[in-house]
C-alpha positions as a Markdown table, in Angstrom:
| # | Residue | x | y | z |
|---|---|---|---|---|
| 1 | Met | -0.1 | 0.0 | 0.0 |
| 2 | Gln | 1.4 | 3.4 | -1.0 |
| 3 | Ala | 1.1 | 6.4 | 1.2 |
| 4 | Thr | -0.2 | 9.6 | -0.3 |
| 5 | Met | 1.6 | 12.9 | 0.2 |
| 6 | Lys | -0.2 | 16.2 | -0.6 |
| 7 | Ala | 1.6 | 19.6 | -0.3 |
| 8 | Val | -0.3 | 22.6 | 0.5 |
| 9 | Cys | 0.3 | 25.9 | -1.3 |
| 10 | Ile | 0.6 | 28.6 | 1.5 |
| 11 | Ala | 1.8 | 31.7 | -0.3 |
| 12 | Gly | 3.2 | 33.1 | -3.6 |
| 13 | Arg | 5.2 | 36.0 | -4.7 |
| 14 | Asp | 6.5 | 37.6 | -8.0 |
| 15 | Glu | 10.1 | 37.8 | -8.8 |
| 16 | Asn | 11.2 | 39.2 | -12.1 |
| 17 | Lys | 10.1 | 36.6 | -14.7 |
| 18 | Phe | 9.1 | 34.0 | -12.2 |
| 19 | Met | 6.1 | 33.4 | -9.9 |
| 20 | Ile | 7.3 | 31.6 | -6.9 |
| 21 | Phe | 4.9 | 29.3 | -4.9 |
| 22 | Leu | 5.5 | 28.1 | -1.3 |
| 23 | Tyr | 4.3 | 24.8 | -0.5 |
| 24 | Gln | 4.3 | 22.9 | 2.7 |
| 25 | Leu | 4.5 | 19.2 | 2.8 |
| 26 | His | 4.8 | 17.8 | 6.5 |
| 27 | Asp | 7.7 | 19.4 | 8.2 |
| 28 | Phe | 9.4 | 21.0 | 5.2 |
| 29 | Tyr | 8.7 | 23.6 | 2.4 |
| 30 | Ile | 9.2 | 23.7 | -1.2 |
| 31 | Glu | 9.6 | 26.8 | -3.4 |
| 32 | Val | 8.4 | 26.2 | -7.0 |
| 33 | Tyr | 9.7 | 28.7 | -9.5 |
| 34 | Tyr | 7.3 | 29.0 | -12.4 |
| 35 | His | 8.4 | 30.9 | -15.5 |
| 36 | Arg | 5.5 | 33.0 | -16.7 |
| 37 | Lys | 6.5 | 33.6 | -20.3 |
| 38 | Tyr | 7.3 | 30.1 | -21.2 |
| 39 | Ser | 5.0 | 28.4 | -18.6 |
| 40 | Tyr | 7.2 | 25.8 | -17.0 |
| 41 | Ile | 8.5 | 24.9 | -13.8 |
| 42 | Ser | 12.1 | 26.0 | -13.6 |
| 43 | Glu | 13.1 | 24.9 | -10.3 |
| 44 | Leu | 12.1 | 23.1 | -7.0 |
| 45 | Leu | 13.8 | 24.1 | -4.0 |
| 46 | Pro | 13.1 | 22.1 | -0.8 |
| 47 | Phe | 14.1 | 23.3 | 2.7 |
| 48 | Asp | 13.2 | 22.8 | 6.3 |
| 49 | Ser | 14.4 | 26.1 | 7.9 |
| 50 | Thr | 12.0 | 28.8 | 8.6 |
| 51 | Asp | 15.0 | 31.3 | 7.8 |
| 52 | Arg | 13.7 | 31.2 | 4.1 |
| 53 | Leu | 10.2 | 32.1 | 5.0 |
| 54 | Glu | 11.0 | 35.8 | 5.4 |
| 55 | Pro | 9.7 | 36.9 | 1.8 |
| 56 | Tyr | 6.4 | 35.3 | 2.4 |
| 57 | Leu | 5.6 | 36.3 | 6.0 |
| 58 | Glu | 3.4 | 39.2 | 5.1 |
| 59 | Lys | 1.4 | 37.2 | 2.7 |
| 60 | Ile | 0.5 | 34.2 | 4.9 |
| 61 | Pro | -3.0 | 34.7 | 6.2 |
| 62 | Ile | -2.3 | 33.8 | 9.8 |
| 63 | Ser | -5.3 | 35.3 | 11.3 |
| 64 | Lys | -7.6 | 33.0 | 9.3 |
| 65 | Ala | -5.5 | 30.0 | 10.5 |
| 66 | Leu | -5.8 | 31.1 | 14.1 |
| 67 | Phe | -9.5 | 32.4 | 14.1 |
| 68 | Pro | -11.6 | 30.3 | 11.7 |
């Protein structure tokens, strides 16, 4: 039996020619670099440190998570 893993998109941001989406999967994060002009995923960057969350902090809707 195979376990299913589903990442949740928690934020996004614009950076030059890329849209960068932040996903959370269990205890780590994945940045997905999507090239707007050519419509392809250029890079996947996994990390588990909260240090790299800085660019997203203002965009993550914490209040909705705390007060449904």
